[in-house]
C-alpha positions in Angstrom: -5.2 -30.2 15.3 -2.8 -33.0 14.4 0.8 -33.0 13.3 1.6 -32.8 9.6 4.5 -32.2 7.3 4.0 -33.8 3.9 0.3 -32.9 4.2 1.1 -29.3 3.5 2.5 -30.0 0.1 -0.4 -32.3 -0.7 -3.2 -29.9 0.3 -1.6 -26.6 -0.6 -1.5 -26.7 -4.4 -3.5 -23.7 -5.6 -2.0 -20.9 -7.7 -2.7 -18.2 -5.1 -2.0 -20.2 -1.9 -1.6 -17.7 1.0 1.6 -18.0 3.0 1.8 -15.6 6.0 4.1 -14.8 8.8 2.6 -13.9 12.2 2.9 -10.2 12.9 3.7 -11.1 16.5 6.3 -13.9 16.0 8.3 -14.4 12.8 8.8 -18.1 13.6 5.1 -18.7 13.3 4.0 -19.4 9.7 0.4 -19.8 8.4 -0.5 -21.4 5.1 -3.9 -22.2 3.4 -5.1 -25.1 1.4 -8.4 -26.7 2.0 -7.3 -26.6 5.6 -5.5 -24.0 7.7 -1.9 -24.9 8.3 0.3 -23.6 11.2 4.0 -24.0 11.9 5.7 -22.8 15.1 9.2 -23.4 13.8 9.4 -21.7 10.5 8.0 -24.6 8.5 10.0 -27.5 10.0 6.8 -29.1 11.4 3.1 -28.3 10.8 -0.3 -28.7 12.4 -3.6 -28.4 10.5 -7.2 -27.8 11.0 -10.2 -29.6 9.6 -11.4 -28.7 6.1 -12.5 -25.1 6.2 -14.2 -25.0 2.8 -17.6 -26.2 1.7 -16.0 -29.3 0.2 -17.9 -29.1 -3.0 -16.6 -31.2 -6.0 -16.5 -28.5 -8.7 -15.5 -31.1 -11.4 -19.1 -32.1 -11.4 -20.2 -28.6 -12.4 -20.8 -27.8 -16.1 -17.8 -26.3 -17.9 -18.5 -22.5 -18.3 -22.0 -23.2 -16.9 -25.3 -24.3 -18.3 -28.7 -22.8 -17.3 -29.8 -24.3 -14.0 -26.3 -25.4 -12.9 -23.4 -23.8 -11.2 -20.7 -22.5 -13.6 -17.1 -23.7 -13.5 -14.0 -22.4 -15.3 -11.9 -24.6 -17.6 -10.3 -27.5 -15.8 -7.0 -26.4 -17.3 -6.9 -22.8 -16.0 -5.5 -23.7 -12.6 -8.8 -23.5 -10.7 -9.0 -26.3 -8.2 -11.7 -29.0 -8.2 -12.4 -28.5 -4.5 -12.4 -25.2 -2.6 -9.3 -23.8 -0.9 -8.3 -20.9 1.4 -7.5 -17.8 -0.6 -6.6 -15.3 2.2 -5.3 -15.5 5.7 -4.5 -12.8 8.3 -3.9 -12.5 12.0 -5.0 -9.5 14.1 -2.0 -7.1 14.6 -3.4 -6.3 18.0 -4.4 -9.6 19.5 -2.2 -12.7 18.9 -4.3 -15.8 18.0 -7.2 -13.9 16.4 -7.1 -15.4 12.9 -9.2 -14.9 9.8 -9.4 -17.1 6.7 -11.5 -16.7 3.5 -12.1 -19.4 0.9 -12.9 -19.4 -2.8 -16.2 -21.0 -2.2 -17.7 -18.5 0.1 -16.6 -19.4 3.7 -15.4 -16.7 6.2 -13.7 -18.4 9.1 -12.5 -16.8 12.3 -10.5 -18.3 15.2 -9.9 -16.7 18.6 -7.6 -19.4 20.0 -4.7 -19.5 17.6 -6.3 -21.8 15.0 -7.4 -24.5 17.4 -11.0 -24.0 16.4 -12.7 -22.0 13.7 -16.2 -20.5 13.3 -17.7 -19.9 9.9 -19.4 -16.5 9.9 -20.2 -16.3 6.2 -24.0 -16.5 6.9 -23.7 -13.1 8.5 -22.3 -11.4 5.4 -25.1 -10.0 3.2 -23.3 -10.7 -0.1 -23.0 -14.4 0.7 -26.7 -15.1 1.3 -29.9 -15.2 -0.7 -29.0 -17.7 -3.4 -26.8 -20.8 -4.0 -24.6 -18.7 -6.3 -24.0 -16.0 -3.7 -23.0 -18.6 -1.1 -20.1 -19.6 -3.4 -18.7 -16.1 -4.0 -14.9 -15.8 -3.8 -13.4 -14.3 -0.7 -10.5 -12.2 -2.0 -9.2 -10.5 1.2 -9.5 -10.5 5.0 -8.0 -7.4 6.6 -7.9 -7.3 10.5 -7.9 -3.8 11.9 -4.8 -2.4 13.6 -7.0 -0.4 16.0 -9.5 -2.9 17.3 -9.1 -6.7 17.7 -12.8 -7.4 16.8 -12.7 -5.4 13.6 -12.0 -7.0 10.2 -12.5 -5.8 6.6 -13.7 -8.2 3.9 -13.6 -8.1 0.1 -15.9 -10.5 -1.9 -15.7 -11.3 -5.6 -18.8 -12.6 -7.5 -17.6 -12.2 -11.1 -17.6 -16.0 -11.7 -21.3 -15.8 -11.4 -21.6 -12.7 -13.6 -21.8 -10.3 -10.6 -19.2 -7.6 -11.1 -20.4 -5.3 -8.2 -17.9 -4.2 -5.6 -18.5 -5.9 -2.2 -16.5 -4.6 0.8 -17.7 -5.1 4.4 -16.5 -4.5 7.9 -17.3 -6.3 11.2 -16.6 -4.9 14.6 -17.8 -7.9 16.6 -15.6 -10.8 15.3 -18.0 -11.5 12.4 -21.3 -11.6 14.2 -22.6 -8.6 12.1 -21.2 -7.0 8.9 -21.8 -3.6 7.3 -21.1 -2.6 3.7 -18.4 0.0 3.2 -18.5 -0.1 -0.6 -20.0 3.4 -0.6 -19.9 5.0 -4.0 -17.5 2.6 -5.6 -18.3 2.0 -9.3 -21.0 -0.6 -9.9 -18.8 -2.4 -12.3 -15.5 -3.7 -10.9 -15.2 -6.3 -8.1 -12.7 -5.7 -5.3 -9.6 -7.7 -5.1 -8.0 -6.2 -2.0 -8.9 -3.9 0.8 -6.4 -2.3 3.2 -6.7 -0.2 6.3 -4.1 2.5 6.8 -1.8 1.7 9.8 -1.9 5.3 11.1 -5.4 6.5 10.3 -8.3 4.1 10.9 -10.6 6.1 8.7 -8.3 5.8 5.7 -9.0 2.8 3.4 -7.5 1.6 0.1 -9.3 -0.6 -2.3 -7.8 -2.4 -5.3 -10.4 -3.2 -7.9 -10.6 -4.8 -11.3 -10.5 -1.3 -12.8 -8.1 0.7 -10.7 -7.2 1.9 -7.2 -9.6 3.8 -4.9 -9.1 5.6 -1.5 -11.6 6.5 1.2 -11.0 9.2 3.8 -14.1 8.4 5.9 -14.1 4.6 6.5 -15.7 3.7 3.2 -18.6 6.1 3.0 -17.1 7.9 0.0 -14.4 6.6 -2.4 -12.3 8.4 -5.1 -10.0 7.2 -7.8 -6.4 7.4 -6.6 -2.9 8.1 -8.0 -2.9 10.4 -11.0 -0.9 8.9 -13.9 -1.7 5.3 -12.9 -3.3 3.3 -15.7 -6.8 1.8 -15.4 -5.5 -1.6 -14.5 -6.5 -4.5 -12.2 -5.0 -4.1 -8.8 -4.3 -7.4 -7.0 -2.4 -6.3 -3.9 -1.6 -3.3 -1.7 1.0 -2.8 1.0 1.9 0.2 3.2 5.6 -0.1 3.8 6.1 -0.3 7.6 9.4 1.7 7.6 9.0 4.1 4.7 5.3 4.7 4.8 5.0 4.3 1.1 2.0 2.8 -0.7 3.1 -0.2 -2.9 0.6 -1.3 -5.6 0.8 -4.7 -7.3 -1.2 -5.0 -10.5 -2.3 -8.0 -12.6 -0.1 -6.8 -15.4 3.0 -7.6 -13.3 3.5 -3.9 -12.7 4.5 -2.3 -9.4 3.7 1.3 -8.6 4.8 3.2 -5.5 3.4 6.4 -4.0 6.1 7.9 -1.8 5.1 9.0 1.7 1.4 8.7 2.6 1.7 11.4 5.4 -0.6 14.0 3.7 -3.4 11.5 3.3 -3.0 10.2 6.8 -3.1 13.7 8.3 -5.9 15.0 6.0 -8.8 16.0 8.2 -11.7 18.4 8.4 -9.4 20.8 10.4 -6.9 20.7 7.5 -9.3 21.1 4.7 -11.1 23.9 6.6 -7.9 26.0 6.8 -6.6 28.3 4.1 -3.4 26.3 4.0 -1.7 23.6 5.8 1.9 22.3 5.8 2.2 18.5 6.5 4.9 16.9 8.5 7.9 16.0 6.4 9.3 12.5 6.9 13.0 12.1 7.7 15.2 12.4 4.6 18.4 10.4 3.8 21.4 12.1 2.2 22.6 9.1 0.2 26.2 8.8 -0.9 25.7 8.1 -4.6 27.9 6.4 -7.2 29.6 4.0 -4.8 32.5 2.1 -6.5 34.5 -0.9 -5.4 37.8 -1.8 -6.8 38.9 -5.2 -8.0 41.2 -5.4 -5.0 38.3 -5.4 -2.7 35.7 -7.3 -4.8 37.7 -10.0 -6.6 37.8 -10.5 -10.4 34.9 -8.1 -11.2 34.3 -4.5 -10.5 30.8 -3.7 -9.2 29.1 -0.4 -9.3 25.7 0.5 -7.8 23.6 3.7 -7.7 21.8 4.5 -4.6 18.4 6.3 -4.8 18.6 9.9 -5.7 18.6 12.0 -2.5 15.5 14.1 -1.8 12.4 14.5 0.2 8.8 15.5 -0.5 7.3 18.6 1.0 3.5 18.4 0.9 0.9 21.0 1.7 -2.8 21.7 1.3 -4.3 24.9 -0.3 -8.0 25.5 0.1 -7.9 27.6 -3.1 -5.3 28.9 -5.5 -3.5 31.8 -3.8 -3.1 35.2 -5.5 0.6 35.3 -5.1 3.5 32.9 -5.3 3.9 29.9 -2.9 7.4 30.1 -1.3 9.1 27.3 0.6 12.3 28.1 2.6 14.5 25.6 4.4 16.6 26.9 7.3 19.3 25.2 9.4 19.4 25.1 13.2 21.1 28.6 13.2 18.2 30.1 11.2 20.3 30.5 8.1 18.2 29.9 4.9 19.9 27.2 2.9 17.3 26.7 0.2 14.4 28.6 -1.3 11.8 26.9 -3.6 8.8 28.0 -5.5 5.8 25.7 -4.9 2.8 24.8 -7.0 -0.4 26.7 -6.2 -3.2 24.2 -7.1 -6.3 24.0 -4.8 -6.0 20.8 -2.9 -2.9 18.7 -2.2 0.4 19.9 -3.5 3.9 18.4 -3.4 7.3 19.8 -4.1 10.4 17.6 -4.2 13.6 19.0 -2.6 16.9 17.4 -3.7 18.6 18.1 -0.4 20.9 20.7 -2.0 21.4 24.3 -0.9 20.8 27.3 -3.2 23.2 27.5 -6.1 26.1 29.8 -5.7 26.5 32.9 -7.9 28.1 32.1 -11.2 31.5 33.7 -11.8 31.5 36.5 -14.4 35.0 35.6 -15.8 34.5 31.9 -16.8 36.1 31.0 -20.1 34.1 30.1 -23.2 31.2 32.5 -22.4 30.0 30.5 -19.4 30.1 33.3 -16.9 27.6 35.9 -15.8 24.2 35.1 -17.1 25.1 31.7 -18.2 25.9 32.3 -21.9 26.8 29.4 -24.1 23.5 27.7 -23.7 22.9 24.1 -22.8 22.9 24.1 -19.0 25.7 26.5 -18.2 28.8 24.4 -19.1 31.1 22.6 -16.8 28.4 19.8 -16.5 26.1 22.4 -15.0 28.4 22.9 -12.1 27.0 26.3 -11.3 23.4 25.4 -11.7 23.0 23.6 -8.4 24.2 24.1 -4.9 26.1 21.7 -2.7 24.4 18.9 -0.7 23.3 20.0 2.7 24.7 18.3 5.8 22.8 15.9 8.0 21.0 17.5 10.9 17.8 19.3 11.9 16.1 21.8 9.6 13.1 24.1 9.6 10.6 24.1 6.6 8.5 27.2 6.2 5.6 27.5 3.7 4.6 31.1 2.9 1.2 31.7 1.3 -0.5 35.1 0.9 1.4 36.7 3.8 0.9 33.7 6.2 3.7 31.3 7.3 3.4 27.6 8.2 6.3 25.7 9.6 7.4 22.1 10.4 10.6 20.4 11.2 12.8 18.1 9.1 15.6 15.8 10.0 18.2 14.7 7.4 20.1 11.5 8.0 23.4 10.5 6.4 23.8 7.1 4.9 26.2 5.6 2.3 
């Protein structure tokens, strides 16, 4: 590798150029053009590899394709004349194990920090058998968080009229690959594959027609997130602090599924039980409606709303119970501070608690007919003062799920933050 600075700007000019920080050192930056670029000082200076693409001049291909020739999109749609790197990732376990995929069918792996690369594309079944297949687009490389030699791969062949989903995994640094496309729909190529950071069997796939999840390493897939439109999913991220699934779509939309804990803990033991209460992630009792005066903020008064306080309580039911589902939250003394009625659907259920205690009894002598049973309509008057309880204090709590005479418990910690 040789030193380079201006070469990065010259060679990295694709619309979807990957730019990645090392998970082991935030000063190390990786970028992809036709070559693999690496900076050890946050981009001040760069080194680069030899060309990692097939170096085919696509401007010699027929526009939109003619029988007997390779197709090419319009020269004005941002597609480059020569191949370029579309995806880069470093092993979260082993520093220096790097993966790179190109838009002309190369899958490159380095085990020495990018000093040398080996093209393992010939070992991927989807990339062999014909000239067209050798040029399929590599949309994502996803190194495993559980094994340094394991990496997931998503391949897109739609430019050659092949819309099938291609997802593979290697467990030996690319020497062999196995399909994990399972029962994904036959129509809809895969744009992104992600491995869950806490459960190695839990995979997420963003396709041209929606989001899918697998609980068994890719043997079986299911459509994911009710209420999400049938839209192209371009990227997925599991938030490292909040454990939320963030979905980026081609329609410039962002969807967030709060708290993946139930999926991460779903197992044969859980689904074999009559009911199961999942762990509840720590909650934050936000101080809402923070205001700053002009004296503190200058010529303009700023006002911001923090997120509404609350936490999700999730549980699994093997079948719909005969009676009600009750959830009680108790403080460290055993005093019940809140009682909730849960949903009773077979499968996963989720109830949102707003971190407030039970509402106090309503005074019977309120003026205007607002006392007793809440006469006067509309929410009880006084801005619904008596329809909700006070916010609970920060501290440790016990959550109990009661289903058909059986109780299931877990802990909950509430933090305070302005």
